[in-house]
N, C-alpha and C positions, 0 to 999 in steps of 0.2 A: 739583647734580651732573648732568653731561651724560649722554646715552645712552652705553651701553658695550656692546662686544661681548666676551663672555666665551668664551674658547677653551681647551680642554684637549686635548692629544694623548696617546695611549698608544703606546708604542714598545717595541722589543726591547732598547733600551739608551740610552745617554746621548749618543751621537754621531750627528748628522744625516748625516755623511759616510760612516759605516761601518755604522750600524744601520738597522733597518727601521721605517717608519711603519705602525701597525696601525689606529688609530681616531682620528677627529676628532669632538669635540663642540663645539657653539657655541650660545650663547644671547645674544639681544639684550635688554637691559633699558632702560627709559625713565628719565627724570630722577628718578622716584620709586622706582627699583630694582624696578619691576614687570616681570615676564617678558612680553615681547611675541611672541617666536617662538624656536624651538629647531631645531637641526640635529644629526643624527647620521649619520656616514659611516664604514663599515668597509671596509678594503681586503682583498678576497678573496685567498686564497692557495691554489694547487693543490698546493703542496708545503711544508707548514708546517715540516717538519723542516729545510728548507734556509735558513730565516730565521736571522738572526744573533742567536740567543738567548744569554743567559747564564743561569746556574742560577736566579738570583733572579727575573728577569722571566718565565722560563718557568713557574716555580711560581706566581707571582702571577697570571698571566693564565690559568693552568689553573684556579685556584681561583675566579676571578671570572667565568669563562665566556667570556672573549674568545677564547681559542684555539678553542673549539668554534664560535663565530660566524664565525671566519675562513674556514671551509670551507663555509659555507652559500651557497646560490644566491640566496635571497631572505630578507627579514625580514617576518614577519607582524606585524600591529598588536599582537597579543597577546604576541609574543615579542621585540619589538625593543628592549626596555629591561631592564637589570639592576636589581635592587633595587626601590625604590618610586617610580621616576621617572615612573610612569604619570600622575602629576598634571599633567604638561605635554603628554601625548599629543595633545590636540586642537590644539596649536600646533606640532606636531613634523613636520619633514620628515626622512625617514630613507631610507637606501639602502645597498646593498652594491655596491662598485665594483671593477672589474678593474684600474684604474690610478689613480695620484694625479692625472693630468690630468683624467679625467672627474669625480673627486671635487671637484677644484678648480673645475671649471666649474659644477657644481651648487651648491657652496658660495657662489660669487660671485653666481649667480642668486638664491639664497635671500637673501643679504645685501641685494641691490638691491631685491628685491620687498618685503622687510620694511621697509626704510627708506622706500620709496615709500608703503607702507600707513600707516606711522606719521606721516609728514610731509606727504604729498600732493605731494611734489617728485619730479620725474622724475630729476634728477641727485642723486646722493647724496654726502655728505661722509664723509671718513674718520672712523672712531670709535676712541677709545682702546681698547687691548687690556687686558682684565682677567682676573684669575685668580690662582692660587697659582703663583708663579715664572713670570710671563708672558715673561720673557726666554728661558727654555727653550723655551716653546711657539713664540715668535716665530722662534727659530733654525730650528726644524723647518719652519715655514711658509715661511720665506725659501728653504729648500733644496728643498722638495717642491712648494710652491705660490707661487712668486714673484710671479705676476700678482695673485693675491688679496692677498698681503701688501703689495705696492706700491700697489695701487689702493684698498684698503679699510681698512687699518690706519693709524691716526695714530701718530706717533712717540711720543706719550705713552702711559704704561702705568699701570695701577692694580694694585699687588701686594698681595694679601690677606695673604701671609705677613708683609709689613712691618707691617701693622696688627696681626696676631697678636703679633709681637714687641714692638711699641710698647706694646700693652696688657697684655703679659706673660700672654697667655692661650694661647700655643702649647702649653704643657705639658698643657692640658686639652682640646686639640683632638681631636675624635672621629676614629676610625679611618677612613681613606679606602679605598673599594673599588677604586680605580684603574680605574674605568670613566668615560669622559669626562664624560658628562652628570651622573652621580651626584656626581662630585667638584665640578663647577661648581655644582650645586645646594647642596652644603654651603657653598661659598664665598659664594654669594649670600645664603643664609639667615643666615649669620654676619654679613655686612655689614649686612643689613637690621636684625638684632637690635641691633648696636652703634650704628647710626644712630638707632634708636628710643630707646635709652638716652641717647644724647647730647642728643637733642631734649628728652626728659623732664627731664634734669638742667638744661638751659639754661632751660627754662620755670620750674623750681623756683627757680633762681638769680635769675631776673628778678622772681619774686614776692617773694622775700626782700628784694631790693634796694628794691622798692616799699614793702614793709612797714617797712623800716628807715628 
């Protein structure tokens, strides 16, 4: 498996043309699905009530703490993550931004520096976009961060939901907090687990063939 860039966006709705981008989380994994670096960016809002909320997303992001984070001036290291994502804090770049342009600029720099650190190459290659429903996330990145989308994302995608459906495990999928990094970690942990099972089953099959 190639290196992947996992991206999840949190928004006020489903339409990039009409609704608002709130948060972007990104994680780069290597060919072994090991996390090499992470990014979290929140778009600050001085008038949260003016955003294009619907009842569902407003309740969801009230409960998970994102609405509270939208009005913060800074994120401290102790407060920057929701849930138990502090396991990746040593590898995390995070910030609160006044515009999607400045967020995009930092996201692009993070991507390039991570790629250089992983490969030693100055020029970077586009990476496949991974996550649950990456088509949705890609549509928001194309709207709000077109330079990053065009320069950093390969046209190929890895959709974790497809894997869930294929393995008929979607019905037992754990509840998602709908915070960008937390959701990505759920996806990565799931794929790591399924990949391990596949390797173990393949090894057992090979042993049985040899014995037979």
